[in-house]
mmCIF file of the C-alpha atoms, coordinates in Angstrom:
data_MODEL
# 
_entry.id   MODEL 
# 
loop_
_atom_site.group_PDB 
_atom_site.id 
_atom_site.type_symbol 
_atom_site.label_atom_id 
_atom_site.label_alt_id 
_atom_site.label_comp_id 
_atom_site.label_asym_id 
_atom_site.label_entity_id 
_atom_site.label_seq_id 
_atom_site.pdbx_PDB_ins_code 
_atom_site.Cartn_x 
_atom_site.Cartn_y 
_atom_site.Cartn_z 
_atom_site.occupancy 
_atom_site.B_iso_or_equiv 
_atom_site.pdbx_formal_charge 
_atom_site.auth_seq_id 
_atom_site.auth_comp_id 
_atom_site.auth_asym_id 
_atom_site.auth_atom_id 
_atom_site.pdbx_PDB_model_num 
ATOM 1  C CA . MET A 1 1  ? 115.033 128.559 25.303 1.00 0.00 ? 1  MET A CA 1 
ATOM 2  C CA . LYS A 1 2  ? 118.592 129.781 25.764 1.00 0.00 ? 2  LYS A CA 1 
ATOM 3  C CA . THR A 1 3  ? 119.229 132.780 27.954 1.00 0.00 ? 3  THR A CA 1 
ATOM 4  C CA . ASN A 1 4  ? 122.347 134.646 28.935 1.00 0.00 ? 4  ASN A CA 1 
ATOM 5  C CA . GLY A 1 5  ? 121.528 134.143 32.621 1.00 0.00 ? 5  GLY A CA 1 
ATOM 6  C CA . THR A 1 6  ? 120.300 137.627 33.497 1.00 0.00 ? 6  THR A CA 1 
ATOM 7  C CA . ARG A 1 7  ? 116.886 137.993 35.094 1.00 0.00 ? 7  ARG A CA 1 
ATOM 8  C CA . GLU A 1 8  ? 115.755 140.310 32.297 1.00 0.00 ? 8  GLU A CA 1 
ATOM 9  C CA . SER A 1 9  ? 116.305 137.562 29.760 1.00 0.00 ? 9  SER A CA 1 
ATOM 10 C CA . LEU A 1 10 ? 114.255 134.939 31.604 1.00 0.00 ? 10 LEU A CA 1 
ATOM 11 C CA . PRO A 1 11 ? 110.712 134.070 30.524 1.00 0.00 ? 11 PRO A CA 1 
ATOM 12 C CA . THR A 1 12 ? 107.962 135.891 32.419 1.00 0.00 ? 12 THR A CA 1 
ATOM 13 C CA . VAL A 1 13 ? 104.292 135.298 33.180 1.00 0.00 ? 13 VAL A CA 1 
ATOM 14 C CA . THR A 1 14 ? 101.436 137.681 33.798 1.00 0.00 ? 14 THR A CA 1 
ATOM 15 C CA . VAL A 1 15 ? 99.245  137.054 36.824 1.00 0.00 ? 15 VAL A CA 1 
ATOM 16 C CA . ARG A 1 16 ? 95.974  138.921 37.156 1.00 0.00 ? 16 ARG A CA 1 
ATOM 17 C CA . LEU A 1 17 ? 94.926  139.572 40.747 1.00 0.00 ? 17 LEU A CA 1 
ATOM 18 C CA . TRP A 1 18 ? 91.885  141.156 42.222 1.00 0.00 ? 18 TRP A CA 1 
ATOM 19 C CA . HIS A 1 19 ? 93.078  144.557 43.524 1.00 0.00 ? 19 HIS A CA 1 
ATOM 20 C CA . ALA A 1 20 ? 92.061  143.648 47.083 1.00 0.00 ? 20 ALA A CA 1 
ATOM 21 C CA . ASP A 1 21 ? 94.207  140.498 46.886 1.00 0.00 ? 21 ASP A CA 1 
ATOM 22 C CA . ALA A 1 22 ? 97.165  142.588 45.735 1.00 0.00 ? 22 ALA A CA 1 
ATOM 23 C CA . VAL A 1 23 ? 96.697  145.011 48.636 1.00 0.00 ? 23 VAL A CA 1 
ATOM 24 C CA . VAL A 1 24 ? 96.486  142.157 51.168 1.00 0.00 ? 24 VAL A CA 1 
ATOM 25 C CA . LEU A 1 25 ? 99.516  140.367 49.715 1.00 0.00 ? 25 LEU A CA 1 
ATOM 26 C CA . PHE A 1 26 ? 101.595 143.531 49.550 1.00 0.00 ? 26 PHE A CA 1 
ATOM 27 C CA . ASP A 1 27 ? 100.717 144.470 53.130 1.00 0.00 ? 27 ASP A CA 1 
ATOM 28 C CA . TRP A 1 28 ? 101.552 140.955 54.343 1.00 0.00 ? 28 TRP A CA 1 
ATOM 29 C CA . LEU A 1 29 ? 104.848 140.835 52.443 1.00 0.00 ? 29 LEU A CA 1 
ATOM 30 C CA . MET A 1 30 ? 105.839 144.261 53.793 1.00 0.00 ? 30 MET A CA 1 
ATOM 31 C CA . SER A 1 31 ? 105.134 143.217 57.368 1.00 0.00 ? 31 SER A CA 1 
ATOM 32 C CA . THR A 1 32 ? 106.513 139.678 57.242 1.00 0.00 ? 32 THR A CA 1 
ATOM 33 C CA . ASP A 1 33 ? 110.021 138.650 58.162 1.00 0.00 ? 33 ASP A CA 1 
ATOM 34 C CA . LEU A 1 34 ? 110.790 136.452 55.170 1.00 0.00 ? 34 LEU A CA 1 
ATOM 35 C CA . ASN A 1 35 ? 113.468 134.726 57.239 1.00 0.00 ? 35 ASN A CA 1 
ATOM 36 C CA . SER A 1 36 ? 110.697 133.345 59.480 1.00 0.00 ? 36 SER A CA 1 
ATOM 37 C CA . VAL A 1 37 ? 108.500 132.027 56.652 1.00 0.00 ? 37 VAL A CA 1 
ATOM 38 C CA . PRO A 1 38 ? 108.815 128.238 56.442 1.00 0.00 ? 38 PRO A CA 1 
ATOM 39 C CA . VAL A 1 39 ? 110.336 127.220 53.113 1.00 0.00 ? 39 VAL A CA 1 
ATOM 40 C CA . THR A 1 40 ? 111.669 123.969 51.734 1.00 0.00 ? 40 THR A CA 1 
ATOM 41 C CA . HIS A 1 41 ? 114.011 125.681 49.277 1.00 0.00 ? 41 HIS A CA 1 
ATOM 42 C CA . PRO A 1 42 ? 115.709 129.108 49.339 1.00 0.00 ? 42 PRO A CA 1 
ATOM 43 C CA . ALA A 1 43 ? 114.151 129.910 45.959 1.00 0.00 ? 43 ALA A CA 1 
ATOM 44 C CA . GLN A 1 44 ? 110.735 130.077 47.621 1.00 0.00 ? 44 GLN A CA 1 
ATOM 45 C CA . LYS A 1 45 ? 111.873 132.936 49.855 1.00 0.00 ? 45 LYS A CA 1 
ATOM 46 C CA . GLN A 1 46 ? 113.448 134.660 46.850 1.00 0.00 ? 46 GLN A CA 1 
ATOM 47 C CA . ALA A 1 47 ? 110.228 134.300 44.856 1.00 0.00 ? 47 ALA A CA 1 
ATOM 48 C CA . LEU A 1 48 ? 108.308 136.045 47.661 1.00 0.00 ? 48 LEU A CA 1 
ATOM 49 C CA . ALA A 1 49 ? 110.885 138.845 47.711 1.00 0.00 ? 49 ALA A CA 1 
ATOM 50 C CA . ASP A 1 50 ? 110.582 139.115 43.922 1.00 0.00 ? 50 ASP A CA 1 
ATOM 51 C CA . LEU A 1 51 ? 106.793 139.344 44.206 1.00 0.00 ? 51 LEU A CA 1 
ATOM 52 C CA . LEU A 1 52 ? 107.139 142.158 46.723 1.00 0.00 ? 52 LEU A CA 1 
ATOM 53 C CA . SER A 1 53 ? 109.480 144.071 44.435 1.00 0.00 ? 53 SER A CA 1 
ATOM 54 C CA . ARG A 1 54 ? 107.077 143.664 41.499 1.00 0.00 ? 54 ARG A CA 1 
ATOM 55 C CA . PHE A 1 55 ? 104.270 145.170 43.558 1.00 0.00 ? 55 PHE A CA 1 
ATOM 56 C CA . GLU A 1 56 ? 106.523 148.097 44.411 1.00 0.00 ? 56 GLU A CA 1 
ATOM 57 C CA . TRP A 1 57 ? 107.281 149.022 40.796 1.00 0.00 ? 57 TRP A CA 1 
ATOM 58 C CA . ALA A 1 58 ? 104.152 147.857 38.949 1.00 0.00 ? 58 ALA A CA 1 
ATOM 59 C CA . ALA A 1 59 ? 102.618 150.932 37.333 1.00 0.00 ? 59 ALA A CA 1 
ATOM 60 C CA . ASP A 1 60 ? 99.176  149.339 37.021 1.00 0.00 ? 60 ASP A CA 1 
ATOM 61 C CA . VAL A 1 61 ? 98.918  148.321 40.691 1.00 0.00 ? 61 VAL A CA 1 
ATOM 62 C CA . ASP A 1 62 ? 98.754  151.113 43.235 1.00 0.00 ? 62 ASP A CA 1 
ATOM 63 C CA . VAL A 1 63 ? 99.197  149.221 46.499 1.00 0.00 ? 63 VAL A CA 1 
ATOM 64 C CA . THR A 1 64 ? 102.281 150.878 47.966 1.00 0.00 ? 64 THR A CA 1 
ATOM 65 C CA . GLY A 1 65 ? 100.463 153.943 49.270 1.00 0.00 ? 65 GLY A CA 1 
ATOM 66 C CA . CYS A 1 66 ? 97.403  152.284 50.785 1.00 0.00 ? 66 CYS A CA 1 
ATOM 67 C CA . THR A 1 67 ? 96.193  153.612 54.099 1.00 0.00 ? 67 THR A CA 1 
ATOM 68 C CA . ASN A 1 68 ? 95.427  151.370 57.080 1.00 0.00 ? 68 ASN A CA 1 
ATOM 69 C CA . GLU A 1 69 ? 91.748  151.882 56.327 1.00 0.00 ? 69 GLU A CA 1 
ATOM 70 C CA . GLU A 1 70 ? 92.167  150.775 52.685 1.00 0.00 ? 70 GLU A CA 1 
ATOM 71 C CA . ILE A 1 71 ? 94.095  147.710 53.848 1.00 0.00 ? 71 ILE A CA 1 
ATOM 72 C CA . ALA A 1 72 ? 91.330  146.831 56.324 1.00 0.00 ? 72 ALA A CA 1 
ATOM 73 C CA . VAL A 1 73 ? 88.685  147.186 53.597 1.00 0.00 ? 73 VAL A CA 1 
ATOM 74 C CA . ALA A 1 74 ? 90.724  144.945 51.269 1.00 0.00 ? 74 ALA A CA 1 
ATOM 75 C CA . GLN A 1 75 ? 91.231  142.353 54.014 1.00 0.00 ? 75 GLN A CA 1 
ATOM 76 C CA . ALA A 1 76 ? 87.489  142.288 54.728 1.00 0.00 ? 76 ALA A CA 1 
ATOM 77 C CA . ALA A 1 77 ? 86.673  141.925 51.020 1.00 0.00 ? 77 ALA A CA 1 
ATOM 78 C CA . VAL A 1 78 ? 89.130  139.074 50.553 1.00 0.00 ? 78 VAL A CA 1 
ATOM 79 C CA . ALA A 1 79 ? 88.032  137.304 53.730 1.00 0.00 ? 79 ALA A CA 1 
ATOM 80 C CA . LYS A 1 80 ? 84.400  137.591 52.598 1.00 0.00 ? 80 LYS A CA 1 
ATOM 81 C CA . GLU A 1 81 ? 85.269  135.752 49.378 1.00 0.00 ? 81 GLU A CA 1 
ATOM 82 C CA . MET A 1 82 ? 87.112  132.902 51.134 1.00 0.00 ? 82 MET A CA 1 
ATOM 83 C CA . GLY A 1 83 ? 84.265  130.395 51.114 1.00 0.00 ? 83 GLY A CA 1 
ATOM 84 C CA . TRP A 1 84 ? 86.059  127.965 53.427 1.00 0.00 ? 84 TRP A CA 1 
# 
């Protein structure tokens, strides 16, 4: 597939997440210094930043306005489902 190099022209994928997972991931990404996350390639850090920005503008995922209580409930739900 040829593209003109802009991000808008690149192929995309759709990832379905449990809402609680999205809340936990968004909260973690908002509170994490991406410069301290161990990466083996700079693109990994950029991909995390891109994920954060997608959460911020995704119309179908309301995670940006979650309260501390909602985050705690989501964390408990996700931790309950860990199974390891």
